[in-house]
C-alpha positions as CSV (number, residue, x, y, z in Angstrom):
1,M,0.1,0.0,0.0
2,N,2.8,2.2,0.8
3,Q,4.2,1.6,-2.5
4,D,1.1,2.4,-4.3
5,F,1.1,5.8,-2.4
6,K,4.6,6.5,-3.6
7,I,3.4,5.9,-7.0
8,Y,0.3,8.0,-6.8
9,W,2.3,10.7,-5.4
10,R,4.8,10.7,-8.2
11,L,2.1,10.6,-10.7
12,L,0.3,13.7,-9.0
13,S,3.8,15.4,-9.4
14,Y,3.4,15.7,-13.1
15,L,0.2,18.0,-12.2
16,K,2.4,20.6,-10.3
17,P,3.1,22.9,-13.4
18,F,-0.8,23.2,-13.8
19,W,-1.8,24.2,-10.5
20,G,-3.1,27.8,-11.9
21,I,-5.2,25.9,-14.4
22,A,-6.5,23.5,-11.3
23,I,-7.7,26.5,-9.5
24,L,-10.0,27.0,-12.4
25,V,-11.1,23.5,-12.4
26,F,-12.1,23.9,-8.7
27,I,-13.9,27.3,-9.2
28,G,-15.8,25.7,-12.1
29,F,-16.8,22.8,-10.2
30,A,-17.5,24.6,-7.1
31,I,-20.0,26.8,-9.1
32,N,-21.6,23.4,-10.3
33,A,-21.8,21.9,-7.0
34,A,-23.4,24.9,-5.6
35,T,-26.1,24.6,-8.2
36,E,-26.8,21.0,-7.2
37,V,-27.4,22.1,-3.6
38,A,-29.4,25.2,-4.7
39,V,-31.9,22.8,-6.4
40,A,-32.9,21.3,-2.9
41,E,-33.2,24.7,-1.5
42,V,-35.2,26.2,-4.3
43,L,-37.8,23.2,-4.0
44,K,-38.2,23.8,-0.2
45,R,-38.8,27.7,-1.0
46,I,-41.3,27.1,-3.8
47,I,-43.4,24.3,-1.9
48,N,-43.6,26.8,1.0
49,A,-44.3,29.7,-1.2
50,I,-47.3,27.7,-2.8
51,Q,-48.6,26.7,0.8
52,L,-48.2,30.3,2.0
53,K,-49.5,31.8,-1.6
54,D,-46.3,33.9,-1.9
55,R,-47.1,35.0,-5.6
56,N,-43.6,37.1,-5.6
57,F,-41.6,34.0,-5.3
58,T,-43.7,31.9,-7.6
59,S,-43.4,34.5,-10.5
60,L,-39.5,34.6,-9.8
61,F,-39.4,30.8,-10.0
62,P,-38.7,30.5,-13.9
63,L,-36.1,33.0,-13.8
64,V,-34.5,31.2,-10.7
65,V,-34.4,27.6,-12.7
66,I,-32.9,29.2,-15.9
67,A,-30.2,31.1,-13.6
68,L,-29.5,27.8,-11.9
69,M,-29.0,25.8,-15.3
70,F,-27.0,28.7,-16.9
71,F,-24.4,28.6,-13.9
72,R,-24.6,24.8,-13.7
73,G,-23.6,24.5,-17.4
74,L,-21.1,27.3,-17.0
75,G,-19.4,25.5,-13.9
76,S,-19.4,22.0,-15.7
77,F,-17.9,23.4,-18.8
78,V,-15.2,25.5,-17.1
79,G,-14.3,22.6,-15.0
80,G,-14.5,20.2,-17.6
81,Y,-12.5,22.1,-20.2
82,Y,-9.5,22.8,-18.1
83,T,-9.5,19.3,-16.8
84,A,-9.1,18.2,-20.4
85,V,-6.3,20.7,-20.9
86,I,-4.3,19.2,-17.7
87,S,-5.3,15.8,-19.1
88,R,-4.0,16.2,-22.6
89,N,-0.7,18.1,-21.4
90,L,-0.1,15.2,-19.0
91,V,0.0,12.8,-21.6
92,F,2.0,14.8,-23.8
93,N,4.8,15.5,-21.2
94,I,4.9,11.8,-20.0
95,R,5.0,10.6,-23.6
96,Q,8.0,12.8,-24.3
97,E,9.7,11.5,-21.1
98,V,9.0,7.9,-22.0
99,F,10.3,8.4,-25.5
100,A,13.3,10.2,-24.5
101,K,14.0,7.3,-22.1
102,L,13.5,4.7,-24.9
103,L,16.4,6.4,-26.9
104,K,18.9,6.0,-24.0
105,L,18.0,2.3,-22.9
106,P,20.7,0.0,-23.8
107,S,20.3,-2.5,-27.0
108,Q,19.5,-5.3,-24.8
109,Y,16.2,-3.7,-23.7
110,Y,15.1,-3.9,-27.5
111,L,16.3,-7.7,-27.5
112,D,14.2,-8.5,-24.5
113,N,11.0,-6.7,-25.3
114,T,8.9,-6.9,-28.7
115,S,8.2,-3.6,-30.4
116,G,4.6,-4.2,-30.0
117,H,4.8,-4.1,-26.2
118,I,7.1,-1.1,-26.3
119,T,4.8,0.9,-28.4
120,A,1.8,-0.4,-26.2
121,K,3.6,1.5,-23.4
122,I,4.0,4.6,-25.2
123,M,0.7,4.8,-26.8
124,Y,-1.7,2.8,-24.7
125,N,-0.3,2.7,-21.0
126,V,0.5,6.4,-21.0
127,E,-2.9,7.2,-22.1
128,Q,-4.2,5.2,-19.3
129,L,-2.2,7.4,-16.7
130,T,-5.1,10.3,-17.1
131,A,-7.5,7.9,-15.5
132,A,-5.5,7.9,-12.4
133,S,-4.6,11.6,-12.3
134,S,-6.8,14.2,-14.0
135,E,-10.0,12.0,-14.7
136,S,-10.0,10.8,-11.1
137,L,-9.3,14.1,-9.7
138,R,-11.9,15.7,-11.8
139,T,-14.7,13.2,-10.4
140,L,-13.2,13.9,-6.9
141,V,-13.5,17.6,-7.2
142,Q,-16.8,17.8,-9.1
143,Q,-18.6,14.9,-7.4
144,G,-16.8,15.4,-3.9
145,L,-18.0,19.0,-3.6
146,I,-21.6,17.9,-4.7
147,T,-21.4,15.3,-1.9
148,L,-20.1,17.6,0.7
149,G,-22.5,20.4,-0.2
150,L,-25.5,17.9,-0.1
151,L,-24.1,16.5,3.4
152,G,-23.7,20.2,4.6
153,F,-27.3,20.8,3.7
154,L,-28.7,17.5,5.2
155,L,-26.7,18.2,8.4
156,Y,-27.9,21.9,8.6
157,T,-31.5,20.7,8.0
158,N,-31.6,17.5,10.4
159,W,-28.4,16.4,11.6
160,R,-29.9,13.4,13.5
161,L,-31.5,12.0,10.3
162,T,-28.2,12.6,8.5
163,F,-26.3,10.4,10.9
164,C,-28.4,7.6,9.9
165,I,-27.2,7.9,6.4
166,L,-23.4,8.3,7.5
167,I,-23.5,4.9,9.5
168,F,-23.6,3.0,6.4
169,G,-20.3,4.8,5.2
170,P,-17.8,2.1,6.5
171,L,-19.6,-0.8,4.7
172,I,-19.3,1.2,1.2
173,G,-15.5,1.8,2.2
174,V,-15.0,-2.0,2.6
175,L,-16.7,-2.8,-0.8
176,I,-14.7,-0.4,-2.6
177,R,-11.4,-1.8,-1.2
178,K,-12.2,-5.2,-2.1
179,A,-13.0,-4.3,-5.9
180,A,-9.9,-2.1,-6.2
181,K,-7.6,-5.1,-5.5
182,R,-9.4,-7.0,-8.5
183,M,-9.5,-4.1,-10.7
184,R,-5.7,-3.5,-10.3
185,K,-4.9,-7.1,-11.3
186,L,-7.2,-7.0,-14.4
187,S,-5.9,-3.7,-15.4
188,S,-2.4,-4.9,-15.6
189,Q,-3.8,-8.0,-17.6
190,V,-5.5,-5.8,-20.0
191,Q,-2.3,-3.8,-20.6
192,D,-0.2,-6.8,-21.3
193,T,-2.7,-8.4,-23.7
194,M,-2.9,-4.9,-25.3
195,G,0.9,-5.3,-26.0
196,D,0.3,-8.8,-27.5
197,V,-2.4,-7.6,-29.9
198,N,0.1,-4.5,-30.9
199,H,2.9,-6.9,-31.3
200,V,0.9,-9.2,-33.8
201,V,-0.2,-6.2,-35.9
202,Q,3.4,-4.7,-36.3
203,E,4.7,-8.2,-37.2
204,T,2.1,-8.6,-39.9
205,V,2.4,-5.1,-41.2
206,N,6.3,-5.2,-41.2
207,G,6.1,-8.8,-42.7
208,N,3.2,-8.3,-45.2
209,L,5.2,-9.5,-48.3
210,V,6.1,-12.8,-46.5
211,V,2.4,-13.2,-45.1
212,K,1.1,-12.6,-48.5
213,S,3.8,-15.0,-50.5
214,F,3.5,-17.8,-48.2
215,G,-0.2,-17.7,-47.6
216,G,0.1,-16.6,-43.9
217,G,-3.2,-14.6,-43.8
218,T,-5.5,-17.1,-42.1
219,Y,-2.8,-17.9,-39.5
220,E,-2.0,-14.2,-38.8
221,Q,-5.8,-13.5,-38.7
222,E,-6.2,-16.3,-36.1
223,R,-3.2,-15.1,-34.1
224,F,-4.8,-11.5,-34.0
225,R,-8.0,-12.9,-33.0
226,A,-6.8,-15.0,-30.3
227,T,-4.7,-12.2,-28.6
228,S,-7.6,-9.8,-29.1
229,Q,-10.2,-12.2,-27.6
230,E,-7.9,-12.7,-24.5
231,N,-7.8,-8.8,-24.3
232,L,-11.5,-8.7,-24.5
233,R,-12.0,-11.3,-21.9
234,R,-9.9,-9.6,-19.4
235,G,-11.7,-6.2,-20.3
236,L,-15.0,-7.8,-19.6
237,K,-13.9,-9.2,-16.2
238,M,-13.0,-5.7,-15.2
239,V,-16.2,-4.3,-16.4
240,V,-18.1,-7.2,-14.4
241,V,-16.4,-6.0,-11.0
242,Q,-17.0,-2.3,-12.1
243,Q,-20.5,-2.8,-12.9
244,M,-21.4,-4.7,-9.8
245,N,-19.5,-2.3,-7.5
246,S,-21.9,0.6,-8.5
247,P,-25.3,-1.2,-8.0
248,V,-24.2,-2.7,-4.7
249,V,-23.3,0.8,-3.4
250,Q,-26.5,2.3,-4.8
251,L,-28.3,-0.6,-2.9
252,I,-26.8,0.5,0.3
253,M,-27.5,3.9,-0.1
254,S,-31.1,3.2,-1.1
255,I,-31.5,1.2,2.3
256,A,-29.9,4.1,4.0
257,L,-32.6,6.3,2.5
258,S,-35.5,4.2,3.1
259,V,-34.4,4.3,6.9
260,V,-34.2,7.9,6.7
261,I,-37.7,8.3,5.0
262,W,-39.0,5.7,7.7
263,I,-37.9,7.6,10.4
264,A,-38.5,10.9,9.0
265,L,-42.4,10.0,8.5
266,R,-42.7,9.5,12.3
267,P,-44.7,12.3,13.6
268,E,-42.6,12.7,16.8
269,I,-39.5,13.1,14.7
270,L,-41.0,15.6,12.1
271,G,-42.1,17.9,14.8
272,D,-42.8,21.2,13.4
273,V,-40.9,20.6,10.0
274,T,-42.8,22.3,7.1
275,A,-43.5,20.2,3.9
276,G,-40.9,22.3,2.0
277,E,-38.3,21.2,4.3
278,F,-39.3,17.7,4.3
279,V,-39.3,17.3,0.6
280,A,-36.3,19.3,0.4
281,Y,-34.4,17.1,2.9
282,I,-35.7,13.8,1.2
283,T,-34.7,15.5,-2.3
284,A,-31.2,16.1,-1.1
285,A,-30.8,12.7,0.4
286,G,-31.9,11.1,-3.0
287,M,-29.6,13.3,-5.0
288,L,-26.5,11.9,-2.7
289,S,-26.7,8.5,-4.6
290,K,-25.5,10.0,-7.9
291,P,-22.2,11.5,-6.8
292,I,-21.5,8.7,-4.4
293,K,-22.0,6.3,-7.5
294,A,-19.5,8.5,-9.4
295,L,-17.3,8.7,-6.6
296,T,-17.3,4.7,-6.3
297,D,-16.6,4.5,-10.0
298,I,-13.3,6.5,-9.6
299,N,-12.2,3.1,-8.2
300,E,-12.1,1.6,-11.7
301,K,-10.3,4.8,-13.1
302,L,-7.8,4.8,-10.4
303,Q,-6.9,1.2,-10.7
304,R,-6.5,1.3,-14.3
305,G,-4.3,4.5,-14.1
306,M,-2.2,3.0,-11.3
307,A,-1.6,-0.2,-13.2
308,A,-0.4,2.0,-16.2
309,A,1.6,4.0,-13.7
310,H,3.5,0.9,-12.5
311,S,4.4,-0.1,-15.9
312,V,5.5,3.5,-17.3
313,F,7.4,4.1,-14.0
314,E,9.1,0.8,-14.3
315,L,10.2,1.7,-17.8
316,L,11.3,5.2,-16.7
317,D,13.4,3.9,-13.8
318,M,15.4,1.3,-15.9
319,P,18.9,1.8,-16.1
320,E,20.2,3.8,-19.0
321,E,23.1,2.9,-21.2
322,V,26.2,3.1,-19.2
323,N,27.9,6.3,-20.5
324,K,30.5,7.4,-17.9
325,G,33.1,8.4,-20.4
326,T,34.1,12.0,-20.7
327,L,36.8,12.1,-23.4
328,T,35.9,13.1,-26.9
329,P,39.2,12.4,-28.7
330,N,39.5,12.8,-32.6
331,L,40.3,9.2,-33.3
332,K,42.8,8.1,-36.0
333,G,41.4,4.5,-36.0
334,D,43.7,2.2,-34.1
335,I,41.7,-0.4,-32.5
336,E,42.7,-3.1,-29.9
337,F,40.8,-5.9,-28.2
338,D,42.6,-7.0,-25.2
339,H,41.2,-10.4,-23.8
340,V,37.6,-9.6,-24.5
341,N,34.6,-11.8,-23.3
342,L,31.0,-11.4,-24.0
343,T,28.3,-13.4,-22.2
344,Y,24.9,-13.1,-22.9
345,P,22.1,-13.1,-20.0
346,D,21.0,-16.7,-21.2
347,G,24.6,-17.9,-20.5
348,L,25.8,-18.1,-24.1
349,H,29.5,-17.1,-24.6
350,A,29.4,-15.3,-27.7
351,I,33.1,-13.8,-27.5
352,Q,35.8,-15.8,-25.7
353,D,39.1,-14.4,-24.8
354,F,39.4,-12.3,-28.0
355,S,42.6,-10.3,-28.7
356,L,43.3,-8.4,-31.9
357,S,45.1,-5.3,-32.8
358,V,44.1,-3.3,-36.0
359,K,46.2,-0.3,-37.3
360,A,44.8,2.8,-38.5
361,G,43.8,2.6,-42.1
362,E,43.9,-1.1,-42.1
363,T,41.3,-3.4,-43.6
364,V,40.3,-6.4,-41.5
365,A,37.9,-9.1,-43.0
366,L,36.1,-11.3,-40.1
367,V,35.1,-14.6,-41.5
368,G,33.5,-17.6,-40.1
369,R,30.4,-19.7,-40.0
370,S,26.9,-18.3,-38.9
371,G,27.1,-17.9,-35.1
372,A,30.9,-17.6,-34.8
373,G,30.5,-14.3,-33.1
374,K,31.3,-11.8,-35.9
375,S,28.2,-9.3,-35.5
376,S,28.6,-9.6,-31.5
377,L,32.3,-8.2,-31.9
378,V,30.9,-5.5,-34.0
379,N,28.2,-4.7,-31.4
380,L,31.0,-4.3,-28.8
381,L,32.9,-1.6,-31.0
382,V,29.9,0.7,-31.0
383,R,28.8,-0.2,-27.5
384,F,25.5,-1.6,-28.6
385,Q,26.5,-4.2,-25.9
386,E,29.1,-4.1,-23.2
387,A,32.1,-6.6,-22.8
388,S,31.7,-8.9,-19.8
389,S,35.4,-8.7,-19.2
390,G,38.5,-7.6,-21.0
391,H,39.2,-4.1,-22.7
392,I,38.6,-2.6,-26.0
393,R,40.8,0.5,-26.9
394,F,40.7,3.2,-29.6
395,D,44.0,5.0,-30.2
396,G,45.1,3.5,-26.7
397,I,42.2,5.0,-24.8
398,D,39.9,2.6,-23.0
399,I,36.3,2.5,-24.8
400,Q,34.7,3.1,-21.4
401,D,36.4,6.5,-20.9
402,I,35.2,7.6,-24.5
403,E,31.8,9.5,-24.3
404,A,29.4,7.2,-26.2
405,S,27.8,9.5,-28.8
406,A,31.5,11.0,-29.5
407,L,32.6,7.4,-30.0
408,R,29.7,6.7,-32.3
409,M,30.1,9.8,-34.4
410,Q,33.3,8.6,-35.4
411,I,32.2,5.1,-36.6
412,S,30.4,4.6,-39.6
413,M,28.1,1.5,-40.2
414,V,26.4,0.0,-42.8
415,N,24.3,-3.0,-41.8
416,Q,23.2,-6.3,-43.5
417,Q,19.9,-5.1,-42.6
418,V,19.5,-1.6,-44.2
419,V,17.1,0.8,-42.2
420,L,15.5,3.6,-44.3
421,F,13.0,5.9,-43.1
422,N,9.8,7.2,-44.4
423,R,11.5,10.4,-45.8
424,T,13.2,11.8,-48.9
425,V,16.4,10.2,-50.4
426,R,18.2,13.4,-49.4
427,E,16.9,13.2,-45.6
428,N,17.9,9.4,-45.5
429,I,21.4,10.2,-46.7
430,A,22.0,13.2,-44.4
431,Y,20.3,11.8,-41.3
432,G,20.7,12.8,-37.9
433,Q,24.1,14.6,-37.0
434,L,24.5,14.8,-41.0
435,E,21.3,17.0,-41.4
436,N,23.2,20.2,-42.1
437,A,25.3,18.6,-45.0
438,T,25.0,20.7,-48.1
439,D,23.6,19.5,-51.4
440,D,27.1,19.1,-53.0
441,Q,28.3,17.0,-50.1
442,I,25.0,14.8,-50.3
443,I,25.6,14.4,-54.1
444,A,29.4,13.7,-53.8
445,A,28.5,11.0,-51.2
446,A,25.8,9.5,-53.4
447,K,28.2,9.5,-56.4
448,A,30.9,7.8,-54.5
449,A,28.2,5.1,-53.5
450,Y,27.4,4.7,-57.2
451,A,23.7,5.8,-56.1
452,H,23.4,9.0,-57.9
453,D,22.2,7.7,-61.2
454,F,19.6,5.6,-60.0
455,I,18.5,8.5,-57.6
456,M,18.3,10.9,-60.5
457,S,15.9,8.7,-62.3
458,L,13.5,8.6,-59.3
459,P,10.4,10.8,-59.8
460,K,11.5,13.7,-57.7
461,G,15.2,12.7,-57.6
462,Y,16.6,13.4,-54.3
463,D,13.2,14.8,-53.1
464,T,11.7,11.5,-53.6
465,P,9.8,10.1,-50.4
466,L,11.0,6.6,-50.0
467,G,7.9,5.2,-48.2
468,A,8.0,2.9,-45.2
469,Q,11.4,1.1,-45.0
470,G,12.3,2.3,-48.4
471,L,10.5,-1.0,-49.9
472,N,9.7,0.9,-53.2
473,L,13.6,0.5,-53.9
474,S,15.6,-2.7,-54.8
475,G,17.8,-4.4,-52.4
476,G,20.9,-3.1,-54.2
477,Q,19.5,0.5,-54.1
478,R,18.6,0.6,-50.5
479,Q,22.1,-0.6,-49.7
480,R,23.8,2.0,-51.8
481,I,21.6,4.8,-50.1
482,A,23.3,3.3,-46.6
483,I,26.8,3.5,-48.1
484,A,26.1,6.8,-49.2
485,R,25.2,7.9,-45.6
486,A,28.2,6.2,-44.3
487,I,30.5,8.0,-46.7
488,L,28.8,11.3,-45.8
489,K,29.5,10.8,-42.2
490,D,33.2,10.6,-43.1
491,A,34.2,8.8,-40.0
492,P,37.9,7.2,-39.4
493,I,36.4,4.0,-38.8
494,L,34.2,2.1,-41.1
495,I,32.1,-1.1,-40.2
496,L,30.6,-3.1,-43.1
497,D,28.3,-6.0,-42.7
498,E,28.7,-6.9,-46.4
499,A,25.7,-8.9,-47.0
500,T,25.8,-8.8,-50.9
501,S,24.8,-12.6,-51.3
502,A,21.1,-11.6,-51.9
503,L,21.9,-9.4,-54.7
504,D,22.1,-9.6,-58.6
505,N,25.6,-9.4,-60.3
506,E,25.0,-5.7,-61.4
507,S,23.9,-4.4,-57.9
508,E,26.9,-6.5,-56.4
509,Y,29.4,-4.8,-58.7
510,F,28.3,-1.4,-58.0
511,I,28.0,-2.0,-54.4
512,Q,31.6,-3.6,-54.4
513,R,32.9,-0.4,-55.9
514,A,31.1,1.6,-53.6
515,F,32.6,-0.2,-50.7
516,D,35.9,0.3,-52.2
517,A,35.5,4.0,-52.3
518,A,34.1,4.1,-48.7
519,M,37.0,2.2,-47.4
520,Q,39.5,4.7,-48.7
521,D,42.0,6.1,-46.0
522,R,39.8,4.5,-43.2
523,T,40.0,1.6,-40.7
524,T,37.6,-0.9,-41.9
525,I,36.3,-3.9,-40.2
526,V,34.3,-6.1,-42.7
527,I,32.0,-8.9,-41.7
528,A,32.7,-10.7,-45.1
529,H,30.2,-12.9,-47.2
530,R,31.8,-12.7,-50.6
531,L,35.5,-13.6,-51.9
532,S,36.1,-10.5,-53.5
533,T,36.2,-8.2,-50.4
534,I,38.3,-10.9,-48.5
535,E,40.9,-11.2,-51.1
536,N,41.7,-7.4,-51.0
537,A,41.6,-7.3,-47.3
538,D,45.0,-6.5,-45.4
539,R,44.2,-9.2,-43.0
540,I,41.6,-12.1,-42.7
541,V,40.5,-13.0,-39.1
542,V,38.8,-16.4,-39.1
543,M,36.4,-16.9,-36.2
544,D,34.6,-19.9,-34.6
545,Q,32.6,-19.9,-31.4
546,G,33.8,-16.4,-30.4
547,R,37.6,-17.2,-30.7
548,I,40.1,-16.5,-33.5
549,V,41.2,-19.8,-35.1
550,E,43.4,-18.2,-37.7
551,Q,44.4,-15.0,-39.2
552,G,46.7,-13.8,-42.1
553,T,46.5,-12.7,-45.8
554,H,44.3,-14.6,-48.2
555,N,47.2,-16.5,-49.7
556,S,48.9,-17.3,-46.7
557,L,45.7,-18.6,-45.1
558,L,44.9,-21.0,-48.2
559,E,48.4,-22.3,-47.8
560,Q,47.9,-23.4,-44.4
561,R,44.8,-25.5,-45.5
562,G,43.1,-25.0,-42.3
563,A,39.6,-23.4,-41.5
564,Y,39.8,-20.7,-43.9
565,Y,40.8,-23.2,-46.8
566,Q,37.7,-25.3,-45.8
567,L,35.4,-22.2,-45.8
568,H,37.1,-20.9,-49.1
569,Q,36.2,-24.4,-50.7
570,R,32.6,-24.1,-49.7
571,N,32.5,-20.5,-50.9
572,F,31.5,-19.4,-47.4
573,E,27.9,-21.0,-47.9
574,E,28.1,-22.2,-44.3
């Protein structure tokens, strides 16, 4: 319970900047509550006026009703509008914070969580936070003021009768507490299943070509139906708890009201109470059930929002990428691996006692069967993963002492899976830190990557939007744009995950020439798949199970007739 209080207090801290608007909310709902209480008082006066034949008040009555409705509407609008202002700003601010956090989380987080669950947190769960903060506070202020106003009126009119109603308060409290525990659990499950639904949608959208070509539509439809049905089932369970909670509270309130009416109708109790006072009292007591029902419904909003708050704050409190380095050197390109090990959380030993020195300007090709640890080694260089032990040094400086973004700015990467954004060709080449590049620089990089000619043949040249993932380009064209991006970055270290095996001969020819251009005067680490790059490398490092088994030039390794020779014979198909 203490933990819940801390989380709720933390959530409310996001509302602090809006205290000025909150005053307007309070004023609006105070006016609204005053009109609710005034209804009972007006009823008392109209009945008494009719009995006493007071024509002055009865003729004013229509104007009083119009005034009441006007101020009721005004108060409700002011309170409701400014609550929405707070609510939408709250979602906006927390979304910004969650997105900023996602950019700082280590790569392992993205390996451990599906994109569907991650986007559900930022889109669905953050939205639910308003239920626990602004929405529940709105109901609490609006209906709470009405309840206090009516209770004040009842106590003022007849305090003895009012205590008969208040006796039932603890019983309502126990019911609300029991329902709260159940709704919290179900809210968490609804949010988890929403992540599952989101995951299926994203996988199907991203893999739509595979789904169509392999006839997976029926399977994906069934998978979507199953996850949606689970979400529906959990949601309906929550509705059952919520819908049962309100009628039970209403029943208790009606019992309390019946007891009050029964007692009030005793002549010895009524005494000299006028008809107007009696009707006003019973009306006010009857009006209490509506705000109390609304206040019990807060429970559902509160638990829904608290479950979301747990999820969102858990993400915000996750340890960020370790970045204690302070140095921002201009690297020449010397790289040294010193007894480096990398063990994954599942116990897999990806890199084992790996030692290697690469001199500035040297081209080193990493070869080996799938799973040999080549990609893991590259991930260590850009600190997408952290070494379990050992040291990696750039120009003699430990990688941990270099500020992460300063390090990454000096390493260009062309990955096996090219990532392009739904922007123009120009914006894809001059991405991120390169956005201020001139047109001449962008065109020069594209020419060096043998991409300029095909870009100019596109409908709008460099201003052609590439669409989602750039799928309206061929594989070779996408890769050449990625190479142009790497050339424009002009970093002293270049990492190439060559991946030309799926390309046609013409594309491979252009890409090989683009690679040659990109590798000029740079330290280059190539994860090699084809012989052409390997034969031209200054040194070839053969890896197996995270270790170096052989290294040397192409000719010297062939003469050894060892692991490289066997790979060469199989043309690296393994």
